[in-house]
C-alpha positions as CSV (number, residue, x, y, z in Angstrom):
1,M,-81.5,-5.6,79.9
2,A,-82.1,-2.2,78.4
3,T,-85.0,0.0,79.3
4,F,-87.3,1.5,76.6
5,V,-90.2,3.9,76.9
6,V,-92.9,3.3,74.4
7,L,-95.4,6.2,73.8
8,A,-98.5,5.4,71.9
9,K,-101.3,7.3,70.2
10,W,-104.4,5.2,69.7
11,T,-106.4,4.9,66.5
12,E,-110.0,3.7,65.8
13,K,-108.4,0.2,65.2
14,T,-106.7,0.4,68.6
15,L,-110.0,1.2,70.4
16,A,-111.8,-1.5,68.5
17,G,-109.2,-4.0,69.7
18,M,-109.8,-3.0,73.3
19,K,-113.5,-4.0,73.5
20,D,-112.2,-6.8,75.8
21,A,-109.3,-4.9,77.4
22,P,-108.4,-7.5,80.0
23,A,-107.9,-10.2,77.3
24,A,-106.0,-7.8,75.0
25,A,-103.7,-6.9,78.0
26,A,-103.1,-10.5,78.8
27,E,-102.3,-11.3,75.2
28,M,-99.8,-8.4,74.9
29,K,-98.1,-9.4,78.2
30,K,-97.6,-12.9,77.0
31,F,-96.4,-11.7,73.6
32,V,-93.8,-9.5,75.3
33,T,-92.6,-12.2,77.7
34,D,-92.5,-14.8,74.9
35,R,-89.8,-12.6,73.3
36,G,-87.7,-12.3,76.4
37,A,-88.8,-8.8,77.5
38,Q,-90.8,-7.6,80.5
39,I,-93.4,-4.9,80.9
40,K,-92.1,-2.9,83.9
41,G,-95.0,-0.4,83.9
42,W,-98.0,0.7,81.8
43,Y,-99.8,4.0,82.1
44,L,-102.9,5.5,80.6
45,L,-102.0,9.2,79.7
46,M,-103.8,12.4,79.3
47,G,-102.3,14.7,76.6
48,Q,-100.3,14.2,73.5
49,Y,-100.1,10.4,73.9
50,D,-102.7,7.9,75.1
51,E,-100.5,5.4,76.8
52,M,-96.9,4.7,77.9
53,C,-95.3,1.3,78.4
54,I,-91.9,0.8,80.0
55,L,-90.2,-2.3,78.7
56,E,-87.1,-4.1,79.6
57,A,-85.6,-5.9,76.7
58,P,-82.3,-7.4,75.6
59,N,-81.9,-4.8,72.8
60,A,-83.8,-2.5,70.4
61,E,-84.3,-5.3,67.9
62,T,-86.3,-7.2,70.4
63,V,-88.5,-4.2,71.0
64,A,-89.0,-3.8,67.2
65,Q,-90.0,-7.5,67.0
66,I,-92.6,-6.8,69.7
67,L,-94.0,-3.4,68.5
68,I,-94.2,-4.1,64.7
69,P,-96.7,-7.0,65.0
70,L,-98.7,-5.3,67.8
71,A,-98.9,-2.1,65.7
72,A,-100.1,-4.1,62.7
73,K,-102.8,-5.8,64.9
74,Y,-104.0,-2.9,67.0
75,G,-103.1,0.1,64.8
76,A,-101.4,2.2,67.5
77,K,-98.8,4.8,66.4
78,T,-95.7,4.5,68.6
79,E,-92.6,6.5,69.5
80,T,-89.9,4.5,71.3
81,L,-87.1,6.0,73.4
82,Q,-84.2,4.1,75.1
83,A,-83.9,5.2,78.7
84,F,-80.9,5.1,80.9
85,S,-81.0,4.8,84.7
86,E,-79.1,7.2,86.9
87,A,-76.3,4.7,87.4
88,E,-76.1,4.0,83.6
89,A,-76.1,7.7,82.9
90,L,-73.3,8.4,85.4
91,A,-71.2,5.7,83.9
92,L,-71.7,7.3,80.5
93,F,-70.7,10.7,81.9
94,A,-67.7,9.3,83.6
95,G,-66.0,8.8,80.2
96,M,-66.2,12.5,79.5
97,K,-63.1,14.5,80.0
């Protein structure tokens, strides 16, 4: 599984969808797991972004299949980064000569 960091900025539509935040969170968790991914962490942020979600998914296509419908429903603007663990990064660097 690959790791992805999803940074989100909320909109008025996002906030309106959070009137029942526990139900929205449960819906999103199920939506993610139904597509073969896992939420490894979720954080409310202060600063440029409003939230960060760390996902493990088989590939970037799966993440897109998760984020596109959720963005359409909740209106958040996202930026997604693929992240590499220390071990993965060291393996990538090992190929450098």
